[in-house]
C-alpha positions as CSV (number, residue, x, y, z in Angstrom):
1,M,-11.3,-15.2,-14.0
2,M,-13.3,-12.0,-13.7
3,R,-12.9,-11.4,-17.7
4,I,-14.2,-14.7,-18.2
5,F,-17.2,-14.0,-15.8
6,F,-17.9,-10.7,-17.6
7,T,-17.8,-12.4,-21.0
8,F,-20.4,-15.0,-19.3
9,F,-22.6,-12.0,-18.5
10,T,-22.4,-10.7,-22.1
11,L,-23.1,-14.0,-23.6
12,L,-26.2,-14.8,-21.4
13,T,-27.9,-11.4,-22.0
14,C,-27.3,-11.4,-25.6
15,V,-28.6,-14.9,-26.6
16,S,-31.5,-14.9,-28.8
17,G,-34.7,-15.9,-27.2
18,V,-33.4,-15.4,-23.6
19,T,-35.5,-13.0,-21.4
20,V,-33.7,-9.8,-20.3
21,V,-33.5,-9.1,-16.6
22,N,-33.9,-5.3,-15.8
23,Q,-32.7,-3.9,-12.6
24,N,-32.5,-0.4,-11.2
25,P,-31.0,1.8,-9.9
26,S,-27.8,1.7,-11.8
27,E,-25.8,3.4,-9.1
28,L,-26.5,4.2,-5.5
29,T,-24.4,6.4,-3.0
30,V,-25.6,6.1,0.4
31,N,-24.4,6.8,4.0
32,K,-23.2,4.0,6.2
33,G,-26.2,2.5,8.3
34,N,-28.9,3.1,5.5
35,K,-31.0,0.6,3.8
36,V,-30.5,-0.2,0.1
37,T,-33.1,-1.7,-2.3
38,I,-32.3,-3.1,-5.8
39,N,-35.3,-3.6,-7.9
40,C,-35.4,-6.6,-10.4
41,N,-37.8,-7.4,-13.1
42,L,-37.4,-10.9,-14.7
43,G,-39.6,-10.1,-17.8
44,S,-41.5,-13.1,-19.0
45,V,-39.7,-15.4,-16.7
46,K,-41.7,-16.6,-13.6
47,S,-38.7,-18.0,-11.6
48,Y,-36.6,-17.2,-8.7
49,A,-34.5,-14.2,-8.3
50,G,-31.0,-13.9,-7.0
51,L,-28.1,-11.5,-6.3
52,Y,-24.3,-11.7,-7.1
53,K,-21.8,-9.4,-5.5
54,Q,-18.6,-8.2,-7.6
55,I,-15.8,-6.5,-5.8
56,S,-12.6,-7.6,-7.3
57,G,-10.9,-10.5,-9.1
58,G,-12.3,-14.0,-8.9
59,V,-15.9,-15.4,-9.1
60,P,-18.4,-13.2,-7.5
61,P,-20.2,-14.9,-4.5
62,D,-23.8,-15.7,-4.5
63,V,-25.5,-13.5,-2.0
64,L,-29.1,-15.0,-2.0
65,S,-31.8,-16.4,-4.2
66,F,-35.5,-16.0,-3.4
67,Y,-38.9,-17.2,-4.9
68,P,-42.3,-16.2,-3.4
69,D,-43.5,-19.8,-2.9
70,W,-40.5,-20.7,-0.8
71,S,-42.0,-21.0,2.7
72,D,-38.5,-20.8,4.5
73,G,-37.6,-17.5,2.8
74,P,-34.5,-16.7,0.8
75,K,-31.6,-19.2,0.3
76,Y,-28.3,-17.7,1.3
77,G,-24.7,-18.1,-0.1
78,S,-21.8,-18.7,2.1
79,G,-21.2,-15.7,4.5
80,F,-24.5,-13.9,3.8
81,S,-27.7,-14.0,6.0
82,A,-30.7,-12.3,7.3
83,P,-31.6,-9.8,8.6
84,K,-28.6,-8.0,6.7
85,F,-29.7,-9.4,3.4
86,T,-33.3,-10.2,2.4
87,S,-35.9,-10.0,-0.4
88,T,-39.4,-9.2,-1.2
89,S,-41.7,-9.6,-4.3
90,S,-44.8,-7.9,-5.7
91,S,-45.2,-10.7,-8.4
92,K,-43.3,-13.7,-9.6
93,S,-41.5,-11.4,-11.9
94,D,-40.8,-8.4,-9.8
95,Y,-38.4,-8.6,-6.9
96,S,-36.8,-6.2,-4.5
97,L,-33.4,-7.3,-3.1
98,I,-32.6,-5.6,0.2
99,I,-29.4,-4.8,2.1
100,N,-29.9,-3.4,5.6
101,N,-27.6,-1.2,7.6
102,V,-25.0,-1.1,4.9
103,D,-21.2,-0.7,5.7
104,V,-18.3,0.4,3.4
105,R,-17.3,-3.2,2.9
106,D,-20.9,-3.7,1.0
107,S,-19.7,-1.3,-1.6
108,A,-19.6,-3.5,-4.8
109,V,-21.5,-3.8,-8.1
110,Y,-24.5,-6.2,-7.5
111,Y,-26.2,-8.3,-10.2
112,C,-29.7,-9.6,-10.3
113,Y,-30.0,-13.1,-12.0
114,T,-32.6,-15.7,-12.8
115,W,-32.9,-19.0,-14.5
116,D,-34.7,-19.2,-17.9
117,S,-35.9,-22.8,-18.1
118,S,-37.1,-22.5,-21.6
119,V,-33.6,-22.2,-22.9
120,R,-31.8,-23.5,-19.8
121,E,-29.7,-20.5,-19.3
122,G,-28.9,-18.2,-16.5
123,V,-29.6,-14.5,-17.2
124,F,-28.1,-11.5,-15.5
125,G,-29.2,-7.8,-15.1
126,Q,-27.1,-4.8,-15.9
127,G,-25.7,-4.3,-12.5
128,T,-26.2,-1.8,-9.7
129,K,-23.0,0.0,-8.4
130,L,-23.2,0.6,-4.7
131,I,-21.1,3.2,-3.1
132,V,-21.3,3.3,0.8
133,T,-19.7,6.5,2.3
134,D,-18.4,6.7,6.0
135,S,-16.9,10.0,7.3
136,G,-14.8,7.9,9.5
137,V,-13.0,6.1,6.8
138,S,-9.6,7.3,5.9
139,P,-8.9,8.3,2.1
140,P,-6.9,6.0,0.0
141,V,-3.1,6.5,-0.2
142,V,-2.2,7.5,-3.8
143,K,1.2,7.8,-5.4
144,I,2.1,8.5,-9.1
145,F,5.4,6.9,-10.5
146,P,7.0,8.6,-13.4
147,P,8.0,6.8,-16.6
148,S,10.8,4.3,-16.4
149,I,14.3,5.0,-18.0
150,E,13.4,2.8,-20.7
151,D,10.2,4.6,-21.4
152,V,11.7,8.0,-21.8
153,S,13.8,6.9,-24.9
154,S,10.7,5.8,-26.7
155,S,7.8,7.7,-28.5
156,K,5.3,7.0,-25.7
157,V,5.8,7.0,-21.9
158,T,3.5,5.4,-19.2
159,L,2.8,6.7,-15.7
160,V,1.5,4.4,-12.9
161,C,-1.0,5.6,-10.2
162,L,-0.8,3.2,-7.3
163,I,-3.6,3.2,-4.9
164,N,-3.4,1.6,-1.6
165,D,-5.4,1.2,1.6
166,M,-8.8,1.4,-0.1
167,S,-11.7,0.5,2.3
168,V,-13.8,-0.9,-0.6
169,G,-13.1,-3.3,-3.5
170,F,-13.2,-0.6,-6.3
171,A,-12.5,3.0,-7.0
172,D,-13.2,5.6,-9.8
173,V,-10.0,6.8,-11.3
174,S,-9.7,9.7,-13.4
175,W,-6.5,11.2,-15.1
176,F,-6.1,14.9,-16.1
177,V,-3.4,16.7,-18.2
178,N,-3.1,20.3,-17.1
179,G,-6.6,20.2,-15.7
180,N,-8.3,18.5,-18.7
181,S,-9.8,15.0,-18.3
182,V,-8.2,12.5,-20.6
183,T,-9.5,8.9,-21.4
184,D,-7.3,7.8,-24.2
185,G,-4.4,5.7,-23.1
186,V,-5.8,5.1,-19.7
187,F,-6.2,1.6,-18.2
188,T,-7.3,0.8,-14.8
189,G,-6.8,-2.9,-13.3
190,S,-9.0,-4.8,-10.8
191,A,-8.7,-4.3,-7.1
192,E,-6.5,-6.9,-5.0
193,Q,-7.0,-7.4,-1.4
194,Q,-4.2,-6.5,0.9
195,P,-2.9,-8.5,4.0
196,N,-4.7,-5.7,6.0
197,E,-7.9,-6.6,4.4
198,K,-8.1,-3.2,2.5
199,F,-7.6,-3.0,-1.2
200,K,-5.3,-1.8,-3.7
201,L,-5.3,-1.3,-7.5
202,S,-3.3,0.5,-10.3
203,S,-4.2,2.7,-13.1
204,Y,-2.0,3.6,-16.0
205,L,-1.7,6.7,-18.2
206,T,0.2,6.3,-21.7
207,I,1.1,9.6,-23.4
208,E,3.3,10.8,-26.1
209,R,6.9,11.4,-24.9
210,S,6.6,15.0,-26.3
211,E,3.7,15.6,-23.8
212,W,5.9,14.6,-20.9
213,E,8.8,16.8,-22.1
214,K,6.5,19.7,-22.0
215,D,6.4,19.5,-18.3
216,K,2.6,19.4,-18.0
217,D,0.7,18.8,-14.8
218,L,-0.5,15.0,-14.8
219,T,-3.2,14.4,-12.1
220,C,-4.6,11.0,-10.9
221,K,-8.0,11.5,-9.1
222,V,-9.2,8.6,-7.0
223,T,-12.6,8.3,-5.4
224,A,-13.2,5.4,-3.0
225,A,-16.0,5.1,-0.3
226,G,-16.9,8.8,-1.1
227,K,-13.4,10.0,-0.1
228,I,-11.4,11.9,-3.0
229,T,-7.6,12.0,-3.2
230,N,-5.8,14.0,-6.0
231,T,-2.2,13.4,-6.6
232,K,0.0,15.3,-9.3
233,I,3.3,14.9,-11.0
234,K,5.3,16.7,-13.6
235,K,8.6,16.1,-15.3
236,S,10.5,18.9,-13.6
237,Q,9.7,17.3,-10.2
238,C,11.4,14.0,-11.1
239,N,15.1,13.3,-10.7
């Protein structure tokens, strides 16, 4: 479902004749309790602005929509309300979408959106990644699993970095070989919510079997809610 939703974003923002929604900043890292402002410019469209929140699989929930002429203020999606979420405008094309008293559970990617009536299409901004840090939050639990028995007999092997008990719905995951960052052969999935309401996800590193046989240090680095966890593995440590 999430892949379909991202395709939906791409199609809408690339259709000829459709306005482009600009939003800033692209990324924010703030401490718990602060106020966050996401600025949206609707271009030539003089319409309402809205905000979507994406954290993991499924369709992102609609946080709010707002138009200056609405006398009763913003309209809210299920589970969202003032004064936590609100909006202001300096014109009918420029909006500020505000989140007050942020908590780690507000960490997500937020998308501005509007409706372009000239082409009858919804249009989305580039997204703002919000990371809320909290010194009282525990770091995620990270473990690397070595290649399977079937893997070690093939030309390539895959290691799995399993990340559990994240306080937020996404994390930055990086892989290193002997301390050098690698991106080729890396795939990181989407977060899933655990029964304890925290999140988990998995990241995979596929390398040549000869690299594994050289007993190199392989590191999975995870950053979630401002907490960093590094976990290492090497062939000689595995049974």
